[in-house]
N, C-alpha and C positions, 0 to 999 in steps of 0.2 A: 224455736230454732229458725234462723233466718234462711232465706232462699239459697244463698251461696253455700251454706253448710249442707243443705239438703241435697245439693247436686254433687257433693264430693263423694268419692268412693268410700265404702265402709272402712277399709283398712286405714285410709288416710285420716278419717274421722277418729278412729280408735287411737292412732298415734298422737293426733292433736289433743285428744282428751287426756292422754297420759301426761302431757306437758302442763295442763291447767288444773285438772280435777284431782289428781292423785298425789300431788306433791307433799301435802301435809301427812296423810296417812302412809305414804310411801317412804317417808324418812323416819318413821317411828322405830324401826329396828336399830337405829343409831343409839337410842337411849332407853327403850322400854325395858328390855331384859335386865340390864345392869341396875336400873332403878328399883325393880322388884326386890333384888337381893341386897340392896343397900338400905331399904326401908327399916326404920326403927332399930338401927344398929345391928342389922343382920338377923332380924326375926325369922325371915324365910331363909332356910339353910340350903346349901348346895348338895342335898342328899337326894337319892333317887325318888323317894316318895314326894318330896317337896318340888323337885324339878318336874316330874310327871304331872303333878297337880297344877303347877303354874302353867305349863304348856297347854294342858287341857283347858284350863280356864281361859287362856288367851284365845285358843282356837274357837271355842264355843261362844265366847263373847262376841268375837268378830262375825261368826256365822249368824248369830241371832240378831245383833244390832245392825251390822253392815249388810250382809247378804240378804237377810229376810226383811228386816224393818225398812231399811232405806232403799236398797236396790230392787227388791221385789214388790214391796207394798207402797211405801211413801211416794215413790216416783210415779205412781198412778195418779196422785193428787196434783194434777197439772193446773196451774192458774193461767190459762191461755198460753200454755207452753212453757211458762216460767216456774221455777222452784225457789226454795229458800224460805226462811222463817217468816219474812214479811209477806211473801206471796202466799204462803200457807195461811197466815193470819188473815190476810185480805179475803182469801177464798172462804174461810170459816165465817168471817163477818158477813159476806154476801149471802151465805146459806142461812144466817140468822138475821137478815136485814130488818125484819120488823119485830125483833125480840129485844128485851132488855139486856140480853146476854152479849150484845154487840160491844158494850163498854168493857165488859170483863174480858172478852176475846182480844180487844185492843190492848188492854193492860198486859195480857199474857204475851202478845206479840212484842210489845215494847220491852218486856223483861228479856225475851229471847234475843232481841237486837242488842240490848245492853250487854248481855253475856258474850255475844259474838265479839264486841269491841274489846272486852277483856281478853278473850282468846287471841285477838288480832295483835295485841301487844306481846303476849307470851310466845306465840308460835315462831316469829322470826328470830327472837332471842335464843330460844332453846335449840332451834334447828341449826342455826349457824354455829353456835357454841359447840354443839355436839359433834359437828363435822370437823371443826378445827381441832378439837380435843384428840383427834386421831394422831396428831403430832406427838402427844405424850407417849404413844406407843411406837410410832414410826421414827421419830427423831427426838428423843428425850432431852437432848441438849438445848432445844429451843422451846421447851414446854412452857417456860415463863412468858412466852409471847402469845399464848393462846388468846387471852382477853384482848390485847391490843389488835391482833390480827382480825378477830371477830368484829371489833369496833370499826376498824377501817372498812371491812366488807360491808357492814351495815350502813356506814356513812355513804359509801359509793352507791349502794342499792337505792337509798332514798333520794340521793342527789340526781339520779338519772330518771326518776319517775316523770319529771316534767316533759321528757322527750318521748314518752310512751314506749311500749314494748313491741310495736308492730314489726320492726326490722329484725330484732333478735328472737321474737316469739316463735318464729318458724322453726328455730332450733331446739325449743324446749321439749317438744315431743320426742325427737330422736335421742336427746340426752337422757330423758327419763326412761325411755325404752332400754337404753344401754345400762342405766342404773338398775332396773328391775332384772335384767339378764345377769348382771354382776351379783345381785342379791341371791338369785336362784343358784348360780354356779357356786358361790361361796358356801351356801348352806348344803347344797346337794353333796359336795365332796365329803363333808363330815357325816351326813346322814348315811351315805354309802358305807362309810367305815363303821358306823354304829347304828345299824338299821333298827335296833331295839327301841330307839327313841320314838319311833312311829306309834308305839303303844300309847304315848301321851295324847294322841288324838281321840282316844276313847273317853266318853263323858264320865265313865265310872271313876277315873282318876280325879276329875274335878270334884265329883260328889264325895269321894272318899277323903280328899284333902280338906274339904269344908267340914265334914263330920269329925274327922280326927283332930283338926286344929282350927276350930271356928274363929278364934281371935286372930290368929296368924293369917288365915284366909281373908278375913275382913281387912286387915292391914294391907295385904297383897293386892286386894281389889283397887286400892287407891293408886297403884301403879299400873296394874293390868289395863286400866282404862286408857293408858297411853297408846295401846294397840289400836284403838278405834278413834283416836283424835283425827279429825278431818273427815269423819264419816258424813257429816252434814253437807260437806262440799259436793258430794256426789249428787245430792238433790238440788243444792243451790245453783250448780252450773248446768242443770238440765236444759235451760233455755238456750245455752250456747251450742250444745252438741246433740241434744235429743236423748231419749231413753236408751235406744239400742246401742249406740257406740259406748256409752258409759257402762252399761250392763256387760257388754262383750269384753271390754277392757278389764273390768273387775274380775270376771270369772275366768277369762283366758290367760291374762297376763299378771295382774296385780296380786290377786289372792294367792295363787300358787307360788309366786315369787316370794311374797312376804312370809308365808308359812314354811317354805323350804328354809329360808334364812333363820326364822325363829327356831325351827327344829334343829338346824345346824348349831345354833348358839347353845341350845339345851344339851345337845350331844357333847359339845365341847366342855360344858360345865360338869357334866357327868364324868368325862374323861379327866378333866383337870379342874377341881373346885376353885383353884386360885384364879381362874379366868373370869370370875364374876365381876372383877374390877372394870373390864371393858371387853365383854365377849364379842362384840361386833368386829372390832379391828383385830383382836387376837385370833379370830376365826381364819384370818388370811395369812398366807405365807409372808415372810418379811419383805420379799421383793415386791409384793402387791400392795403394801400398806400406803406408801406415798401416793401412787396412782389412785388408790381408793379415797384417800383424803381429798385429792383434787376433784374426783368425781362426786364425792359426798358433798363437798362445798358447793359445786355447781347444782346438785339436786336440792340442797337446802335453800340456796338463793332462789331457785325456781319455785320451791314451796312457799317461801316468804313472799315472792312476787304475786303468787296466786292469792294469798291472804290479803295483801295490800290492795290488789285490784278488786277483790271482793268487798273490802271496806269502802272503796270508792263507789262501787256499784250500789251497795246497801245504803250509803249516805245519800246518794241521789234519790233512791226510792223513798227513804225517810223524809227527805226534803219535799218531794212531790206529794207525800201524804200528810204534810203539815206537822211532822214530828220534830223537826229541827229547823233552825233558822235558814233562810236562803243562803246558799254557799256558792262561791265562784266555781264554776265547772268549765274546764277546758277540754276540748276534743283533741285527742292526740293522733287520731287516724281519720283520713278522709273517707275510708272505705268501711271501717268497722265502727258502728255507732256505740258499741259497748266499751270501746277503749277511751276512757276519760281520765282526767287528772284533777283532783281537788286539793289545792295548795294547803288549806287549813287542816284537812284531815291528814295529809302527808306529814305536815309539821308536827302535829300532835302525836301521831304514831311514832315518828322518829324519836322525839323526846322520850316517850314512854319506853320504847324498845331499848334505846341506849341506856336509860336509867336502870332498867332491870338487869341488863348485862353487867354493868359496872357494880351493881349492888349484890347480885348473886354469884357472879364470876365462874360458875360451872353449870353444866346442864343437869348434873345430879342434884344440886341445890335448887335449881330452878324448877325441876320436875315436881317438887312439892307444891309449887304455885300453879301448876299447869291444869290439873284435873278439875278444879272447882267450876270454872266457867264452862268447860267442855261438857261435864255431866249435867250441869244446870240447863244448858241448851238442849241436850238430848231429852230431858224430861219435858221441857216446853214443847218440843216437836211432837212428842208422844201425846200430850194433852190435845194439841191441835189436830193431830192425826185421828184421834178417837172422835172428835167433833165432826170432822169431814167424813169419816167412815159411817157415822150414824146418819148424817143428813144427806150426803151425796150418794153413797153406795148402799144405803139402807141395810147396813149390817144388823143382824139380830143381837139381842142382849148378850147371849153367851159368847158371841164372837168379840164383842166389845170388851167384855170382862176378861177373856183370854188374852186379848191384845194388851190391855192395861196391866195384867199380871205378868205376862211373858216379857214384854219390853219395859214397861214402866217399873215393874218390881226390880228387875236387874239394874235399871238405871238409877233408881232410888238408892239401892245398895252402893253403887258406884259413888253417888253424890254424898251419902253419909260417910263413906270411907274417906272421901276427900275433904269433907267439912272438918274431920278430925285433924286435918293438917292446916287449919286456918292460921293458927299462931305461928307456924313455921314457914309461912310464905303464901298460903292460900288466900290471905287477906288482900293480896295485890290485885288479882283479877276481880275480886268482889268489890274492892274500892273503885276500880275503873268502871265496873258495871253500875255501881251505885251513882257515880258521877254522871254517867250517860243517862241513867234513869231519871235523875233529878232534872237534868237539862231538858230531856224530852217532855216530861210532864209539866215542867215550868213553862216551856215554850208553848205547848198546846193550850194550857189554861190561860196563860197571859194573852195569847193571840185571841182567844174567845172574849176576854175582857176588853181588849182593844177594839174588836169588831163591834161589840155592844156599845161601847162609848162612841165610836165613830158613827154608828147608826143614829144616835141622838144628835150628833153635831151636823151630820150631812143632811138629815131630813129626807122626806119622801121625794122621789123624783117627780111625781105628779105635781106636788106643791111648787117645786123649783120651776117647772115648765110654766106654770101659771104666773109665777113672779116675773119670769123673763118676758112673757107676753105683756104683762101690765106695765113693766118698767121700760119698755121700748129699747131693749139692749141692741147696740149696733152689731150687725152681722158682717163678718169679713170672709173673703173667699178661702176655699180650701177645706181639707178634712182634718179634724182634730180627733185623735184616738186617745181614749182614757182607759187604761187597765183598771179594773174595779172588781170587787168581790161578788157583786150581784147586780140585779137590774131594777130593784125596787127603790134603792136609795141613790142619792146624788154623789158622784165621785167628789172627794174632798178637793181635788185640783180643779174640777169643773166649777164648783161653787166659789173657790178662791179666785179663779180667773175672772168670773163675772163680777164678783164683789169688788175686786181691786182694779181691774182693767176696763170693766164695763163693756166688754166685747164678747161675742160668741161666733164661732165659725159657722159657715153655712151648713156644713155637714159635721155632725158629732156622732162618733161611733164608740159606744161603751163596750169594752171587751172584757169578758170574764173567762178566766182559765179554771176549769172544773177538774179537780183530781178524781180520776176514776180508778177503782180498785182492781184494775187489770194491768198487765205490763204495757200493752200497746193498744191504741185505738185505731181502727181502720179509718181511712180518709172519708169514706162514705158516712161514717158515724161521728166524725170528729167535729163537725161544724153545724151550728143551728143559728138561724137569723130570726130576729124579732123586731118589728118596727115599733113595738111598745104602744102603738096608738098615737105616736107623736111624729109620724112621717112628715106632716105638714110643717112641723117645727124643725125638721132636719136632725132629730135625735133618734138614734136607732141602736140596737144591741146585737152583739155577736158572742155566742158561747163557744169556747174551744175546749173540747174534752181531751185531756191528756192522761195517758196511763202513767204508772209510777216509774216506768223506764223511758218515757218520752221527754223530749225537750219542749219547754214552753216558749217557742219562738214566735212572737206575735206578728212581726212583719211578714214572715214566711207563711204563717197561718192565714193571714188576710189575703195574700196573693193566691194561696191554694183555694181558699173559699171563693174568691172571685173566679178562678179558673173553673171551679165546679158549679158556678152560677148559684152559689149559696148566699152571695151578696148582690144587691142590686147594682146595675151597671153604673149608676150615678156615683156610687161610692168608689167603685173600681177606677173611675176616670177622674175623680176629684184630685186636684193638685193645687197647691203643694200639700204634703202630709206633715202634720206636727203631732208629736206624742207628749202627753201630759201625765206625769207620774205623781200620784198623791203621796204626800209624806206627812206623818204625824209626829210631832215632838211629844214623846210619851213622858208623863210625870207620874211617879208613884204616889198614891195618897193612902189614907187610912180607911178607905172604903172597903167593904167586905169583898170576898171573892178569892183572895189568896194572901198568904202571909206577906208582910211588908218586905222581908229579906228576899223572898222569892220575886216580888215585884221589882226590887232593885236589880236582882240577877237578870230578870227578863229584859230590863232596860239595857243592861250591858250586852246581852245577846242581840237585841234589836240594833244597837249602835254598831255592832261588829258584823251584822248580816251583810250579804252581798247587795250591791246596788240593784234595785229592781230594774233599772234600765238595762244593766248588763244581763240580768237573769232572763229578761224577756227579749234579749237581743235587739234592743231599740237603738237606732243610729244616734250617736251622741250629739251630732250637730242639729238634729231635729227634735231633741228631747228637752223638755222643761220640767223641773220639779217644783211643785207648789203644795201648800197644805196649811196646817194649823196645829194648835195645841190639843193633845188628847190626855185626859186624866184617867187613871185607872185605880 
C-alpha cells in the first residue's frame, strides 16, 4: 500500500476499495441465481427443498472460500505488501529458492496467470450483458437491442482505456456503495415478507440437498461458483488498499448486501416459481427496474474496468518476470504509478470480449463458459497457499491437510462441475488460457535459447577488453550506456560498434536490469556498481534491481544512482551520453531446445515486442541500435 493510501481515513479507503475490488463479485447477483435454475434444462427445481439447498450452498461456499480462505487466511501472505497469483507464486519461489521445486512453482504460477486471462475475457462480457438484459423485463419492446447496446458499451469502455480512469475513478466507490445499498434494500423487502427463507442459511439444508440429490447438487455447483467469482480480486488488490479496508468493506458492506439480495431472490422464487427466469430484476417493483438497469450497467462497467486494469497490471508483472515479451506500457496518471495502459493487451481483450458477446448473445448462455477459468484459478491459489503456509507460517501437517480438504476439496468439486460444461462453452476460457500458457512458456524457453546463443557470439568481456587494448581502438569523448543481461559477456552492440566503427567511448557503462521477485525495490537496494577490474579501460557496470511492479527506466535510474553516490562522479559528469541497444536478428534452426514451430512462434513474438529503447525509457535522439545474427 502506498503512502498516500496509508494517510487516507479508513472510511474513505473502504469506499475506494468498493469501487475497485468488489466489482466482479458484487455484480454476481445479476446472473448467479437464474443460472442455477436454468442449468441442464431445469434440473434444479423451484421447490422449497431445492431453493433452501441452493441458498445454503451459496452462503457457505462464499463463507468458506471468500470470508475464510481469501479475506482471513490468504491476505496474510503478503509479498512486500502485494497480492495476486504472481505475487503469491513469487513468494512461494523465494521460500524454495534453493530447491528443485522452484520450476514447478513457476509452472503453477503461469497456469494461474493463464486462467486469469481467460476470466478477463468472460467477465466484462457476462457482466455488461446481464445488466442490459434488465431491459427484457423493464422494457420488453426493445429487448432485441440488448446485444447491440452491450456491444456499444464495451466498445466505449475499451476505447477510453488510453485516457486512464484517474478522473472518473473517484466516482467508482460512491457508485458501488449505492449499488450495494440497492442490493440490500431490494432483498430486504422480500426477506421481511418471507422471513422463513432465513432457514436457508443453515448448513443442514446444503448437506441435505447434496445427500438427497447428489447429481443435481453436482450440476448446481457449476453455477453456484458464480457467487464467488472475483474472490481472488480481494487478494490481488491488497497492494492498493491494504488488508484492513478490504476486510472491513467485505464484512460490513459487501457480504451482508450480497446475501440479503440472494435471500430476497430465493424468497421471490418460493413465492412465485415463474420468477426463475430473471429473479434479480423481478425482485424490484416496476418503477424501479429502469433505474436499476442504469445502476447495474454502471456497476458492471466498473467491474469490467477493474478486470481490465488488473490485466494491465498482471501483464506488466509478467513482463518484468520474463514471462511475456516486452510490451509498450503507457502511464495514464502522473500521481498513481499503478494506473497504466498496455495497447496490445487492451486490443486483445477487446477482440476477445466482443467475440464472446456476439457468439453467446446472453448472460445465461455465457455463464456456462464462466466457471472453468475461475475454479481453476481458485485451485492454483490454494496449492500456492499451502506451500506458503508450510514454509512461511510453519503450519503443522494436520493444518495443511485440513486446508487442502476444506478449500481445495470444495474447489475441485467446483472445477469438476464446470469441466462437465466444456463442450457447451467452457472450452472458451480454456482455449484462451492454453494460448496464454503456450505464449508464456514459448517466450521463456526461447529467451533462454537466445541468451545462450548470444553468450557464444558476444564472448567474455575480459577477452574483449584485451582485444581493445591490443588493437589500439580510438577513444572518443563521452559516456556510452549499454543495456545488457549480465556483466561477464560483451554487449552485442558494444562488440558491433568496435568491430565496425573502430571506436570506443572514454566511459562505457554496462547496465543490467535484474528482475527481483518482490513488487518494489527500495532505492537503497536498487543500485550496485562494479568497476569489473577494468576501471583503467573506462568500462564499468551498474546493476538496477527492479521489482515486478517497477518501471525499468535506465536514464532515471542512472541519475538516481549518481545522486546516491552509487556511481563514480566521472560517470555522472561525462557528457555527452549515448545509449546503444543490442539487437539480434533471430533465425530458427533445427538445433535442439524447442520444437521448430515454437521457435517460429518465438520469432513472431520477438518481432512484435516493444522496442527496448522505449521500454528502458531511452531518449530516441541519443539511442543507437546495433547487433548481429542469432541462430536458435
